[in-house]
C-alpha positions in Angstrom: 59.9 62.9 155.7 56.2 63.4 156.0 54.0 65.2 153.5 53.5 68.3 155.7 57.3 68.8 156.0 57.7 68.3 152.3 55.0 70.9 151.6 56.4 73.3 154.1 59.9 73.1 152.6 58.5 73.6 149.1 56.4 76.6 150.3 59.3 78.1 152.1 61.2 78.1 148.8 58.2 79.7 147.1 58.1 82.6 149.6 61.9 83.0 149.3 61.5 83.2 145.5 58.8 85.8 145.9 61.1 87.9 148.1 63.9 87.5 145.6 61.6 88.8 142.8 61.2 91.9 145.0 64.9 92.2 145.2 65.2 90.8 148.7 68.0 88.3 148.6 70.1 88.6 151.7 69.7 85.8 154.2 69.5 88.1 157.2 66.9 90.4 155.6 64.8 87.5 154.3 64.8 85.8 157.7 63.9 89.1 159.4 61.0 89.6 157.1 59.8 86.0 157.8 60.2 86.5 161.5 62.7 83.7 162.0 66.4 83.6 162.8 68.8 83.5 159.8 70.5 80.4 161.1 67.1 78.8 161.6 66.2 79.7 158.0 69.4 78.1 156.7 68.8 75.0 158.8 65.2 74.7 157.5 66.5 74.9 153.9 69.0 72.1 154.7 66.2 69.8 156.0 65.6 70.8 159.6 62.1 70.2 160.9 59.9 73.2 160.3 57.8 73.6 163.4 54.2 74.6 163.5 55.2 77.9 165.2 57.7 78.7 162.4 55.2 77.8 159.7 52.5 80.1 161.2 55.0 82.9 161.6 56.0 82.6 157.9 52.3 82.6 156.9 51.6 85.7 158.9 54.7 87.5 157.7 53.8 86.7 154.0 50.1 87.5 154.5 49.0 83.9 153.9 46.1 82.3 155.6 46.8 79.9 158.5 47.6 76.4 157.2 48.9 77.6 153.8 52.5 76.3 154.5 51.1 72.8 155.2 49.4 72.5 151.8 50.7 71.5 148.4 50.7 74.5 146.1 53.0 73.3 143.4 50.3 73.1 140.8 49.0 76.6 141.5 50.0 79.6 139.5 52.5 81.9 141.1 50.2 84.8 140.5 48.2 85.1 143.7 
C-alpha cells in the first residue's frame, strides 16, 4: 500500500475518533456526516482504496484543508 493510502486510512480513523468523542458512534450517522455511504466507510476501514474524491469530501465535511487526508499527522497533537 502506498504512503498516501496509509495516511488516508490513519486520518480516517482520526476523524472517526473525533466524532466518537462528540458522541457520534453509529456507522450510518458517521458516514452521513462524512458525506460517504456507510458501506463505503466500512470498506475503507477494511482496506479498500480511498479515492481522491472521498478524501476531499471527508476533508470538507470535517473542515480540514484540502490535502489534509494525504498527510501524516500521527506526530501532531489531537488538539487542533
